[in-house]
DSSP file (Angstrom, degrees, kcal/mol; ACC not computed):
  #  RESIDUE AA STRUCTURE BP1 BP2  ACC     N-H-->O    O-->H-N    N-H-->O    O-->H-N    TCO  KAPPA ALPHA  PHI   PSI    X-CA   Y-CA   Z-CA
    1    1 A M              0   0    0      0, 0.0    50,-3.4     0, 0.0     2,-0.8   0.000 360.0 360.0 360.0 148.0    0.3    7.7   -8.4
    2    2 A I  E     -AB  21  50A   0     19,-2.6    19,-2.7    48,-0.2    48,-0.2  -0.886 360.0-169.2-100.3 104.8   -1.3    6.4   -5.2
    3    3 A R  E    S-     0   0A   0     46,-1.8    17,-1.8    -2,-0.8     2,-0.3   0.903  70.5  -3.8 -63.8 -41.6   -4.7    8.2   -5.1
    4    4 A S  E     -AB  19  49A   0     45,-1.3    45,-2.2    15,-0.2     2,-0.4  -0.994  56.8-170.6-152.6 148.7   -5.4    7.0   -1.6
    5    5 A L  E     -AB  18  48A   0     13,-2.2    13,-2.3    -2,-0.3     2,-0.4  -0.979  10.3-179.4-139.7 125.0   -3.9    4.8    1.0
    6    6 A S  E     -AB  17  47A   0     41,-2.6    41,-2.3    -2,-0.4     2,-0.4  -0.974   8.5-163.4-126.1 141.2   -5.6    3.7    4.2
    7    7 A V  E     -AB  16  46A   0      9,-2.3     8,-2.7    -2,-0.4     9,-1.4  -0.987   9.6-165.8-125.2 134.6   -4.3    1.5    7.0
    8    8 A F  E     -AB  14  45A   0     37,-3.3    37,-2.3    -2,-0.4     6,-0.2  -0.931  13.7-131.5-124.5 143.5   -6.6   -0.1    9.6
    9    9 A A    >   -     0   0    0      4,-3.0     3,-2.1    -2,-0.4    35,-0.1  -0.219  47.3 -80.7 -80.4 177.9   -5.9   -1.8   12.9
   10   10 A R  T 3  S+     0   0    0      1,-0.3    34,-0.0    33,-0.2    -1,-0.0   0.809 129.1  43.4 -52.1 -40.4   -7.4   -5.1   14.0
   11   11 A W  T 3  S-     0   0    0      2,-0.1    -1,-0.3     1,-0.0    -2,-0.0   0.233 125.4 -93.2 -97.4  14.1  -10.8   -3.8   15.0
   12   12 A G  S <  S+     0   0    0     -3,-2.1     2,-0.3     1,-0.3    -2,-0.1   0.462  73.8 148.1  93.8   1.4  -11.2   -1.4   12.0
   13   13 A N        -     0   0    0      1,-0.1    -4,-3.0    -5,-0.1     2,-0.5  -0.547  50.2-123.9 -70.3 130.2   -9.8    1.8   13.5
   14   14 A Q  E     +A    8   0A   0     -2,-0.3    -6,-0.3    -6,-0.2     3,-0.1  -0.644  33.7 173.5 -77.2 122.6   -8.1    3.8   10.8
   15   15 A V  E     +     0   0A   0     -8,-2.7     2,-0.3    -2,-0.5    20,-0.3   0.553  65.7  20.0-106.7 -11.9   -4.5    4.5   11.8
   16   16 A F  E     +A    7   0A   0     -9,-1.4    -9,-2.3    18,-0.1     2,-0.3  -0.970  54.3 176.7-156.0 141.6   -3.3    6.2    8.6
   17   17 A V  E     +A    6   0A   0     -2,-0.3     2,-0.3   -11,-0.2   -11,-0.2  -0.975  10.7 172.1-142.7 134.1   -4.8    7.9    5.6
   18   18 A G  E     -A    5   0A   0    -13,-2.3   -13,-2.2    -2,-0.3     2,-0.3  -0.972  12.1-158.1-139.1 154.3   -2.9    9.5    2.7
   19   19 A A  E     +A    4   0A   0     -2,-0.3   -15,-0.2   -15,-0.2   -16,-0.2  -0.983  68.2   6.5-136.6 146.0   -3.9   11.0   -0.6
   20   20 A D  E    S+     0   0A   0    -17,-1.8   -17,-0.2    -2,-0.3     2,-0.2   0.924  81.6 176.5  51.2  54.5   -2.0   11.7   -3.9
   21   21 A L  E     -A    2   0A   0    -19,-2.7   -19,-2.6    -3,-0.1    -1,-0.2  -0.594  30.9-122.8 -90.4 149.5    1.1    9.9   -2.7
   22   22 A T    >   -     0   0    0     -2,-0.2     3,-1.4   -21,-0.2     6,-0.2  -0.799  34.1-111.8 -89.9 127.4    4.2    9.3   -4.8
   23   23 A P  T 3  S+     0   0    0      0, 0.0     3,-0.1     0, 0.0    -1,-0.1  -0.279  98.0  13.7 -58.5 143.5    5.2    5.6   -5.2
   24   24 A N  T 3  S+     0   0    0      1,-0.2     2,-0.8     2,-0.1     3,-0.1   0.643  88.7 129.5  65.8  18.6    8.4    4.7   -3.4
   25   25 A N    X>  -     0   0    0     -3,-1.4     3,-1.8     1,-0.1     4,-0.9  -0.871  40.4-168.0-103.7 101.5    8.6    7.9   -1.4
   26   26 A E  T 34 S+     0   0    0     -2,-0.8    -1,-0.1     1,-0.3     3,-0.1   0.739  82.3  64.9 -61.6 -24.3    9.2    6.8    2.2
   27   27 A N  T 34 S+     0   0    0      1,-0.2    -1,-0.3    -3,-0.1     4,-0.1   0.683 105.7  43.2 -73.6 -16.8    8.4   10.3    3.5
   28   28 A E  T <4 S+     0   0    0     -3,-1.8    -1,-0.2    -6,-0.2    -2,-0.2   0.680 101.9  76.2-101.8 -21.0    4.8   10.1    2.3
   29   29 A G  S  < S-     0   0    0     -4,-0.9     2,-0.3     1,-0.2   -12,-0.1  -0.040  94.7 -68.4 -85.1-173.2    3.8    6.6    3.3
   30   30 A W        -     0   0    0      1,-0.1    -1,-0.2   -14,-0.1    -2,-0.1  -0.598  35.1-165.6 -79.5 134.7    2.8    5.1    6.6
   31   31 A D        -     0   0    0     -2,-0.3    -1,-0.1     2,-0.2     3,-0.1   0.202  51.4 -97.1-107.4  14.3    5.7    4.8    9.1
   32   32 A G  S    S+     0   0    0      1,-0.3     7,-2.2     6,-0.1     2,-0.3   0.690  88.4 113.7  81.2  18.4    4.0    2.4   11.6
   33   33 A T  E     -D   38   0B   0      5,-0.2     2,-0.4   -18,-0.1    -1,-0.3  -0.774  51.1-154.1-118.2 165.0    2.9    5.1   14.0
   34   34 A F  E >  S-D   37   0B   0      3,-2.4     3,-1.6    -2,-0.3   -18,-0.1  -0.961  83.2 -13.4-139.0 121.1   -0.5    6.5   15.1
   35   35 A R  T 3  S-     0   0    0     -2,-0.4     3,-0.1   -20,-0.3    -1,-0.0   0.870 130.6 -53.2  52.8  40.5   -0.7   10.1   16.4
   36   36 A G  T 3  S+     0   0    0      1,-0.2     2,-0.4     0, 0.0    -1,-0.3   0.434 115.6 112.1  81.9   0.0    3.1   10.2   16.6
   37   37 A Q  E <  S-D   34   0B   0     -3,-1.6    -3,-2.4     1,-0.0    -1,-0.2  -0.891  72.2-114.2-110.7 136.4    3.4    7.0   18.8
   38   38 A A  E     -D   33   0B   0     -2,-0.4    -5,-0.2    -5,-0.2     2,-0.2  -0.446  35.4-127.1 -64.6 134.8    5.0    3.8   17.6
   39   39 A L        -     0   0    0     -7,-2.2     3,-0.1    -2,-0.1    -1,-0.1  -0.544  21.5-108.0 -84.6 150.7    2.4    1.0   17.4
   40   40 A N        -     0   0    0     -2,-0.2    26,-0.2     1,-0.2    -1,-0.1  -0.317  53.4 -74.3 -69.0 157.6    2.9   -2.3   19.1
   41   41 A P  S    S+     0   0    0      0, 0.0     2,-0.3     0, 0.0    26,-0.2  -0.318  80.4 123.8 -54.7 132.0    3.6   -5.4   16.9
   42   42 A A  E     - C   0  66A   0     24,-0.8    24,-2.9    -3,-0.1     2,-0.4  -0.964  61.9 -88.2-173.4 174.1    0.3   -6.5   15.2
   43   43 A V  E     - C   0  65A   0     -2,-0.3     2,-0.3    22,-0.2    22,-0.2  -0.883  40.3-169.9-102.1 134.9   -1.2   -7.1   11.8
   44   44 A F  E     - C   0  64A   0     20,-3.2    20,-2.7    -2,-0.4     2,-0.4  -0.907  15.6-133.8-124.0 150.9   -2.8   -4.2   10.0
   45   45 A V  E     -BC   8  63A   0    -37,-2.3   -37,-3.3    -2,-0.3     2,-0.3  -0.865  21.6-165.9-105.6 137.9   -5.0   -4.1    6.8
   46   46 A W  E     -BC   7  62A   0     16,-2.6    16,-1.9    -2,-0.4     2,-0.4  -0.898   9.4-170.0-123.9 155.2   -4.3   -1.7    4.0
   47   47 A Q  E     +BC   6  61A   0    -41,-2.3   -41,-2.6    -2,-0.3     2,-0.4  -0.988  11.0 179.8-142.9 131.6   -6.3   -0.5    1.0
   48   48 A A  E     -BC   5  60A   0     12,-3.0    12,-3.2    -2,-0.4     2,-0.6  -0.984  24.9-147.2-136.1 144.4   -5.0    1.6   -1.8
   49   49 A V  E     -BC   4  59A   0    -45,-2.2   -46,-1.8    -2,-0.4   -45,-1.3  -0.962  27.3-165.9-106.6 116.2   -6.3    3.1   -5.0
   50   50 A V  E     -BC   2  58A   0      8,-2.8     8,-2.5    -2,-0.6     2,-0.6  -0.867  10.2-153.5-108.7 135.0   -3.4    3.2   -7.5
   51   51 A V  E     - C   0  57A   0    -50,-3.4     6,-0.2    -2,-0.4     2,-0.1  -0.937  14.9-150.8-109.1 120.9   -3.5    5.1  -10.8
   52   52 A F    >   -     0   0    0      4,-2.8     3,-2.3    -2,-0.6   -50,-0.0  -0.352  32.1 -98.0 -84.9 168.8   -1.3    3.7  -13.6
   53   53 A I  T 3  S+     0   0    0      1,-0.3    -1,-0.1     2,-0.1    -2,-0.0   0.827 123.8  55.9 -56.6 -35.1    0.4    5.8  -16.3
   54   54 A D  T 3  S-     0   0    0      2,-0.1    -1,-0.3     1,-0.1    -3,-0.0   0.436 122.4-105.4 -80.3   2.9   -2.5    4.9  -18.8
   55   55 A G  S <  S+     0   0    0     -3,-2.3     2,-0.2     1,-0.3    -2,-0.1   0.314  71.9 144.3  93.4  -8.1   -5.0    6.4  -16.3
   56   56 A E        -     0   0    0     -5,-0.1    -4,-2.8     1,-0.0     2,-0.4  -0.452  38.0-149.5 -67.1 134.0   -6.4    3.0  -15.1
   57   57 A E  E     -C   51   0A   0     -6,-0.2     2,-0.4    -2,-0.2    -6,-0.2  -0.906  14.9-174.3-107.0 132.9   -7.4    3.0  -11.4
   58   58 A V  E     -C   50   0A   0     -8,-2.5    -8,-2.8    -2,-0.4     2,-0.6  -0.987  20.6-138.0-129.7 135.9   -7.1   -0.2   -9.4
   59   59 A L  E     -C   49   0A   0     -2,-0.4     2,-0.3   -10,-0.2   -10,-0.2  -0.837  29.2-179.1 -91.5 121.4   -8.2   -0.9   -5.9
   60   60 A L  E     +C   48   0A   0    -12,-3.2   -12,-3.0    -2,-0.6     2,-0.3  -0.875   4.0 173.9-118.8 152.6   -5.6   -3.0   -4.1
   61   61 A S  E     +C   47   0A   0     -2,-0.3     2,-0.3   -14,-0.2   -14,-0.2  -0.982  10.5 132.7-153.1 163.1   -5.6   -4.4   -0.5
   62   62 A G  E     -C   46   0A   0    -16,-1.9   -16,-2.6    -2,-0.3     2,-0.3  -0.952  42.7 -87.8-179.4-163.6   -3.6   -6.6    1.8
   63   63 A D  E     -C   45   0A   0     -2,-0.3     2,-0.3   -18,-0.2   -18,-0.2  -0.932  23.8-165.5-133.2 160.4   -2.1   -6.9    5.2
   64   64 A I  E     -C   44   0A   0    -20,-2.7   -20,-3.2    -2,-0.3     2,-0.5  -0.995  12.0-141.9-143.7 143.6    1.1   -6.0    6.8
   65   65 A M  E     -C   43   0A   0     -2,-0.3     2,-0.6   -22,-0.2   -22,-0.2  -0.917   5.3-148.2-113.6 132.8    2.7   -7.0   10.1
   66   66 A I  E     +C   42   0A   0    -24,-2.9   -24,-0.8    -2,-0.5     2,-0.4  -0.861  22.8 174.3 -92.8 126.8    4.7   -4.7   12.4
   67   67 A S              0   0    0     -2,-0.6    -2,-0.0   -26,-0.2   -27,-0.0  -1.000 360.0 360.0-132.2 133.7    7.4   -6.6   14.3
   68   68 A R              0   0    0     -2,-0.4    -1,-0.1     0, 0.0   -28,-0.0   0.365 360.0 360.0-121.2 360.0    9.9   -4.9   16.5
């Protein structure tokens, strides 16, 4: 399970937050929009707390680029 997922724009503005998400479920994750509007191409930073089957929680982070 993904306990939390946050996505931030270049200057630290949070553009997405989700909680208790199911892995590999496209309907629950971030779709590259903010307040219903498609975002311009840019690099965004993400941070997730993932809970594994054995109960271990791990904080993961990285970046993702939108290109259209």
